[in-house]
Structure formats: C-alpha cells, structure tokens
C-alpha positions in Angstrom: 39.5 4.8 -48.2 41.2 1.9 -46.5 40.1 0.0 -43.4 41.2 1.6 -40.1 43.8 -0.4 -38.2 42.7 -1.2 -34.7 45.3 -2.1 -32.0 44.8 -3.2 -28.4 47.1 -3.7 -25.5 45.1 -5.6 -22.9 44.8 -9.3 -22.9 41.6 -11.3 -22.3 43.1 -12.4 -19.0 42.9 -8.8 -17.7 39.3 -8.4 -18.7 38.4 -11.8 -17.3 40.1 -10.8 -14.0 38.1 -7.5 -13.9 34.9 -9.3 -14.6 35.5 -11.8 -11.8 36.4 -9.0 -9.4 33.2 -7.2 -10.2 30.9 -10.2 -10.2 29.8 -9.6 -6.6 29.0 -6.0 -7.4 27.0 -7.0 -10.5 25.0 -9.4 -8.4 24.4 -6.8 -5.7 23.2 -4.2 -8.2 20.8 -6.7 -9.8 19.5 -7.8 -6.4 19.1 -4.4 -4.7 18.5 -2.0 -7.6 16.1 -3.7 -10.0 14.5 -0.5 -11.1 10.9 0.5 -11.1 8.6 -2.5 -11.2 6.6 -1.1 -14.2 3.3 -1.6 -12.5 0.6 1.1 -11.9 1.2 3.4 -8.9 -2.0 4.8 -7.4 -2.1 8.6 -7.2 -3.3 8.5 -3.6 -4.2 6.3 -0.6 -7.4 6.8 1.3 -7.6 5.7 5.0 -10.9 4.5 6.5 -11.2 3.4 10.1 -11.8 -0.3 10.3 -15.1 0.0 12.2 -16.4 2.4 9.6 -15.4 0.3 6.5 -18.4 -1.1 4.7 -19.2 -2.7 1.4 -20.4 0.7 0.0 -17.4 2.8 1.3 -15.8 3.3 -2.1 -19.0 4.4 -3.8 -19.9 6.5 -0.8 -16.6 8.4 -1.1 -17.3 9.0 -4.8 -20.8 10.2 -4.2 -19.8 12.6 -1.4 -17.1 14.0 -3.6 -19.6 14.6 -6.4 -22.0 16.2 -4.0 -19.2 18.6 -2.9 -18.6 19.6 -6.5 -22.3 20.1 -7.1 -22.5 22.3 -4.0 -19.3 24.3 -4.3 -18.1 24.2 -8.0 -21.1 23.0 -10.2 -19.3 23.7 -13.5 -15.9 23.8 -15.1 -15.6 27.6 -15.0 -16.3 27.9 -11.2 -13.9 25.0 -10.4 -11.2 26.5 -12.6 -11.6 29.9 -10.9 -11.1 28.3 -7.5 -8.0 26.5 -8.4 -6.5 28.9 -10.9 -6.7 26.3 -13.7 -5.9 27.5 -17.2 -9.1 28.1 -19.1 -7.9 25.9 -22.0 -7.8 23.0 -19.5 -10.9 23.7 -17.5 -13.6 21.8 -19.4 -11.3 18.8 -20.0 -10.1 18.5 -16.4 -13.5 19.1 -14.8 -15.1 16.5 -17.1 -12.4 14.0 -16.3 -12.7 14.6 -12.6 -16.4 13.9 -12.6 -16.0 10.8 -14.7 -13.3 9.5 -12.4 -15.4 10.1 -9.3 -18.2 8.1 -11.0 -16.1 5.3 -12.4 -13.2 4.8 -9.9 -13.3 7.3 -7.1 -10.6 5.6 -5.0 -7.4 4.1 -6.4 -6.0 2.8 -3.1 -7.9 2.1 0.1 -6.4 1.2 3.4 -8.6 -0.1 6.2 -7.1 1.4 9.2 -6.4 -0.5 12.5 -4.0 2.0 13.8 -4.4 5.8 14.6 -7.8 6.0 12.9 -9.1 3.0 14.9 -7.4 3.1 18.2 -7.4 0.5 21.0 -10.4 -1.7 21.1 -11.4 -5.0 22.9 -9.7 -7.9 21.3 -12.9 -9.5 20.2 -14.0 -6.3 18.5 -10.7 -5.9 16.6 -10.8 -9.6 15.6 -14.3 -9.2 14.2 -13.4 -6.0 12.3 -10.3 -7.7 10.8 -12.3 -10.7 9.7 -15.0 -8.5 8.3 -12.4 -6.4 6.4 -11.0 -9.6 4.8 -14.5 -10.7 3.8 -15.5 -7.4 2.3 -12.3 -6.9 0.4 -12.4 -10.4 -1.0 -16.0 -9.9 -2.0 -15.2 -6.6 -3.7 -12.4 -8.2 -5.8 -14.7 -11.1 -6.7 -17.5 -8.7 -7.7 -15.2 -6.4 -9.7 -16.0 -3.5 -7.5 -12.7 -3.2 -5.6 -10.3 -0.3 -5.9 -7.1 -1.2 -7.9 -5.3 -1.5 -4.5 -6.8 -2.4 -1.1 -5.5 -3.6 2.2 -5.0 -2.7 5.9 -2.7 -0.7 8.1 -2.0 -2.7 11.3 -0.6 -1.5 14.6 3.1 -1.1 14.8 5.6 -3.6 16.1 6.5 -1.7 19.3 6.1 -3.8 22.4 2.9 -2.3 23.7 0.8 -3.2 20.6 2.9 -5.8 18.9 0.8 -8.8 19.7 -2.4 -7.1 18.7 -0.9 -6.0 15.4 0.4 -9.4 14.6 -3.0 -11.0 15.4 -4.9 -8.5 13.3 -2.5 -9.2 10.4 -3.0 -12.9 10.8 -6.8 -12.7 11.0 -7.0 -10.5 7.9 -4.6 -12.6 5.8 -6.2 -15.8 6.9 -9.6 -14.5 6.0 -8.5 -13.5 2.5 -6.9 -16.9 2.0 -9.9 -18.8 3.1 -12.1 -16.6 0.8 -10.1 -18.0 -2.1 -6.9 -16.0 -2.8 -4.7 -13.0 -1.9 -5.7 -10.4 -4.5 -3.0 -9.0 -6.7 -3.9 -5.5 -5.5 -3.3 -6.4 -1.8 -1.3 -3.8 0.1 -0.2 -3.9 3.8 1.1 -0.9 5.7 3.4 -1.0 8.7 3.4 2.2 10.7 5.8 3.9 13.1 8.9 2.0 12.1 12.0 3.2 13.9 14.5 0.3 13.5 15.4 -2.0 10.6 14.9 -4.9 12.9 11.2 -4.1 12.9 11.1 -4.4 9.2 12.9 -7.7 9.3 10.4 -8.9 11.8 7.5 -8.0 9.5 9.2 -9.8 6.6 9.6 -12.9 8.9 5.9 -12.8 9.8 4.8 -12.7 6.2 7.3 -15.4 5.3 5.8 -17.6 8.1 2.3 -17.0 6.8 3.4 -17.9 3.2 4.9 -21.1 4.5 1.8 -22.0 6.5 -0.3 -21.7 3.4 2.0 -23.1 0.8 2.4 -19.7 -0.9 5.4 -18.7 -3.0 8.1 -17.1 -0.9 8.0 -13.3 -1.2 4.4 -13.2 -2.5 3.3 -10.7 0.2 4.9 -7.3 0.3 4.3 -4.2 2.5 4.8 -0.5 2.8 6.8 1.3 5.5 5.5 4.5 7.0 8.2 7.0 7.8 6.9 8.8 10.8 9.8 9.1 13.2 13.2 10.8 13.1 14.9 7.5 13.8 13.5 6.2 10.5 15.3 8.9 8.5 18.6 9.3 10.4 20.2 6.8 12.7 22.3 7.6 15.7 25.5 7.2 13.7 24.3 9.7 11.1 23.5 7.1 8.3 20.1 7.0 6.5 18.1 4.4 8.4 15.5 4.2 5.7 18.0 2.8 3.3 18.8 0.0 5.8 15.1 -0.6 6.2 14.7 -1.3 2.5 17.5 -3.8 2.7 16.2 -5.4 5.9 12.9 -6.4 4.2 14.6 -8.8 1.8 12.8 -7.5 -1.2 9.3 -7.2 0.3 9.1 -3.4 0.7 6.9 -1.9 -2.0 6.5 1.7 -0.7 7.7 4.4 1.7 4.9 6.6 3.0 5.7 9.9 4.7 3.6 10.5 7.8 3.2 14.3 7.9 1.9 14.8 11.4 3.7 12.1 13.5 7.0 13.0 11.9 6.6 16.8 12.4 5.5 16.2 16.0 8.6 14.0 16.5 10.8 16.9 15.5 9.0 19.4 17.7 7.2 21.3 14.9 4.3 23.2 16.3 0.8 22.1 15.3 0.2 25.3 13.2 3.2 24.5 11.0 2.8 20.7 10.6 2.4 20.4 6.8 3.9 18.4 3.9 5.7 21.5 2.6 7.5 22.3 5.9 11.4 22.2 5.5 11.6 19.2 7.8 9.1 17.3 5.6 11.1 18.2 2.5 14.3 16.9 4.1 12.7 13.6 5.2 11.2 13.0 1.8 14.5 13.9 0.0 16.3 11.3 2.1 13.5 8.7 1.4 13.7 9.5 -2.3 17.4 9.0 -2.6 17.3 5.8 -0.5 14.6 4.3 -2.6 16.0 5.3 -6.0 16.5 2.3 -8.3 15.2 -0.2 -5.7 11.7 -0.5 -7.1 10.3 1.0 -3.9 7.9 3.8 -4.5 7.3 7.0 -2.5 4.1 8.6 -1.2 3.8 12.1 0.2 1.7 12.6 3.3 -1.6 14.5 3.7 -3.2 17.7 4.8 -5.6 17.8 7.7 -7.4 20.9 6.5 -10.7 19.4 5.5 -13.0 20.9 2.7 -16.1 21.2 4.9 -18.4 24.0 5.9 -19.5 27.1 3.9 -18.3 27.5 0.3 -15.6 30.0 1.0 -14.1 27.6 3.6 -14.3 24.7 1.2 -12.6 26.7 -1.6 -9.7 27.7 0.8 -9.2 24.0 1.7 -9.4 23.0 -2.0 -6.8 25.6 -3.0 -4.4 24.4 -0.3 -4.8 20.7 -1.2 -4.5 21.4 -4.9 -1.3 23.4 -4.3 0.3 20.8 -2.1 -0.6 18.0 -4.6 0.9 19.9 -7.5 4.0 20.7 -5.5 4.4 17.0 -4.7 4.0 16.0 -8.3 6.7 18.4 -9.4 9.0 16.8 -6.8 8.3 13.3 -8.2 6.1 12.2 -5.3 3.4 10.7 -7.4 1.2 9.5 -4.6 -0.2 11.1 -1.5 -2.8 10.5 1.2 -6.4 11.8 1.1 -8.2 12.0 4.4 -11.7 13.1 3.3 -14.0 12.6 0.3 -13.9 16.3 -0.3 -10.2 16.0 -1.1 -10.9 13.7 -4.1 -11.9 16.5 -6.6 -8.7 18.4 -6.0 -6.5 15.3 -6.0 -7.7 14.4 -9.4 -7.8 18.0 -10.7 -4.1 18.3 -9.7 -3.1 15.0 -11.2 -5.0 15.5 -14.4 -3.8 19.1 -14.9 -0.2 18.0 -14.3 -0.3 15.3 -16.9 -2.3 17.2 -19.5 -0.2 20.3 -19.2 2.9 18.2 -20.0 1.3 15.9 -22.6 2.2 17.7 -25.9 5.8 18.5 -24.9 6.5 15.1 -23.4 5.0 13.3 -26.4 6.8 15.4 -29.0 10.2 14.9 -27.3 9.7 11.2 -27.0 8.5 10.9 -30.6 11.7 12.8 -31.8 13.8 10.6 -29.6 12.1 7.4 -30.9 12.5 8.6 -34.5 16.1 9.8 -33.9 15.1 13.2 -35.1 16.7 16.4 -34.1 15.1 19.1 -32.0 15.9 22.0 -29.6 16.6 19.6 -26.7 19.2 16.8 -26.8 17.5 14.0 -24.9 19.3 10.9 -23.6 18.0 7.4 -22.8 17.4 8.4 -19.2 15.3 11.3 -20.3 13.3 9.1 -22.7 12.7 6.8 -19.7 11.3 9.7 -17.8 9.2 10.9 -20.7 7.7 7.5 -21.2 7.1 7.1 -17.5 5.2 10.5 -17.4 2.9 9.4 -20.1 2.3 6.0 -18.6 1.4 7.4 -15.2 -1.0 9.8 -17.0 -2.6 6.9 -18.8 -3.0 4.8 -15.7 -4.9 7.4 -13.7 -7.1 8.5 -16.5 -5.5 11.9 -17.2 -4.6 10.8 -20.7 -6.2 8.6 -23.3 -4.4 5.8 -25.2 -5.5 7.0 -28.6 -4.2 10.6 -28.1 -0.9 9.4 -26.7 -0.4 6.9 -29.6 -1.3 9.7 -32.1 1.2 12.1 -30.6 4.1 9.7 -30.1 3.5 7.0 -32.7 4.0 4.5 -29.9 1.8 1.8 -28.5 1.6 1.2 -24.8 4.1 -1.6 -25.2 6.4 0.8 -26.9 6.1 3.3 -24.0 6.8 0.5 -21.6 9.9 -0.4 -23.5 11.3 3.1 -23.2 10.2 3.4 -19.6 11.9 0.2 -18.6 15.2 0.6 -20.4 15.4 4.0 -22.1 16.1 2.1 -25.4 13.8 1.7 -28.3 11.0 -0.6 -27.5 8.4 -2.4 -29.6 6.2 -0.2 -31.7 
C-alpha cells in the first residue's frame, strides 16, 4: 500500500499570525488558570478561639473525640448502626477513625481572632497573637503541629481594620522571629465584600515580605465567603471571581460561611444549614469561579453539636455525617468542624467515601493507564479525576499506598502524573 499523499493550503505566515494574536490569551490562561497545585488539601478546618488555644489543643481535641466514641459508639457495629455504614466497611472505617484520632486528630487548625474571639482590649489581643505565634512555631519545631495551622484575623471593614492588621503583624512577626514561616501556614480573611479588600490584604502581605526580605508571594490567604456581595455584585457579575484575580495569585482557598451568609440573605435561624438552596447556589458560584485557578473550596459547618445524652449525640452525628458525605459528592472536599465530637463523623464520612470508591476508581485508572478496554470509555480528564480521588484518599489516611499501588499498578508519582495532566505519568 502506497504512502498517503498529504496536502495543505495554509501558509506558515497564517499560523504565525494566529499564534501572535493568541499570545496574550496564552499568557492569561497560564497566569490565571494554572490548575490544582497538587498539594494536600485538608479534609476540614477546626476553629479555636485565640484565648482558648494552648500547646495541648490538638491532642485535647483528639482525646475528647475518642472519649465520645467510647461513650456513644464503643465498637464498629454500634458506630455503623448509627451512621448506616455498610457492614463490609464498618470494621475498617472504625479502626481508621480511631487511629486517625490518635495519630493526627486535626488536619487544619485556625486560631480565631474574629467571631470566636470578639472584641478585647488591645493589650490582650496583642498578647494572644504573640502567644499563638510562639505556640505554632513551637509545634512545628517539635513535630507536633497539624499539617496546616494559622489564624483568622478580623476583617478589613473600617470598624475593626486597624485591629485586624495589627494582629496579623504581631502574629507574622512572631513566627518570623521564631525562625521561619512554616510551610503549612494558613491565614484567613473573613467577611470580604469587595475585591478591593482582597487587594488590600495582598498589599499588606507584600509589605511584610518586603520588610523581612522574603520572596514575593510567599504568603497566601483564604477568603471567607460570608456576604451576598461576595457572590454577586450589583452589576450581576460574580464578585468572587474578581476577588481571586484581585489577590494577585495569593488566594489559596474560598471558605463558605454558613451562618453569616444565610443571615445576610434573611434565612431564618431554623433553616440556616449548608444544604439550604441559598448555600448550594453560593457554593456553585464559588466552585465555577475557582475552577482551574488553583484555589480550593471549603464547605461550611453545622452548629448542631454532638453533646448530651447518647440519643442526642447520635442525632447530631447522623446530621454531620450526612452533610459531610453530601459535600464530598459535590466536590467540596473540605469543611469546618466546630467541636471535637464532630471529628469521628468527619473522618467516618471521608474514609467511607474514599474506600467505597477505591476498587472502581483504581480499576478504571489501571485500564486507562494500560490502554485496556472496559465498559466505560474514560478520557484524560476522567483519568485526572480518578487519580485525584485516590491521592486525596491517601493524603487523609482513608487509603494505604500499598493497596492503591497493587490495584492500579502505579506509584504515587504515577498517580500525581495523571492528576496533574491526565496523560501517562511515571510508573
């Protein structure tokens, strides 16, 4: 059979002209849509008032969560019965939950200087900010820190602006004087309503970096979406998308504030929840605005605490578990936990979610990697999602590296290759 004749009509001048015309768009895509950073995302954020934060806070939360399990679900069968866990998963999930609470009870901790702290005399807030810096620096030095730790400052509205800026300065200066800014440092800016407030936060951090000779852009921050103005601007555009741009690459996350946002829209207290239609709308806008930017989303919290008699604790656990599973299915892989009693159901929801999907995700990725056929025709984008699912499960402790490697034939580096590009990565 002879070689196929190939003919073209367009000259190189035409393709060069097209390339030149699209060069600004290429640069814009690369700058504003770099994709997921590929780093670990915590499954939750725990908020602790600054005056209550102590060196033993992380361990205390884990111990209180274990005590709750001992009191209200002392074995796998009772825990599974409360949550409706499949009996084939019960022992595994329960064992992993207990092990997690013993080893790493909190993945992300925020020392709170805002709603959970309130207005204090300046000298008191100064002292608490300096103490938070000392304790967090000490935890990282001792290897006892959560993977992510930081503070939530007061917002940049006029009434509390100076106080918020000073607390930020005291905290960051304390960390710097203690030796370094930890890699897991996270800062949270609440009650943002205008992109200009985001720009101001970025300028503050830039000024701090310059004052200490740090690399520009070293310090990032999260934005809490708690007001209607943060979702929809007066002209009908998505304000949150502008906020991401306004930060100049410093925004790392968008956190939905369940109760402030609901109240802002006039939702009555009895119906303020993360599964309210108003909440779903806000998070959907956040999700689309953040897609491809490298900015991650976090769901909000429930204020129904698992305290009191066993029946009451079980009701609260069922609610928290259901909301956590609902969020995971909607690709909100992080949420807030307000009480140590929420930790068992947070990890149960996360572990069950990833373990239920393990065999199917691993088999599909293995077939894709081996270019084998199957009953589903997966594309590079799906391979990226499958690898991302497995990596998130590995990061939180829901999955083990050996079992994932056995099922997929891929190393972690191979998974990361697919997650970052959708193309075959290293084996």
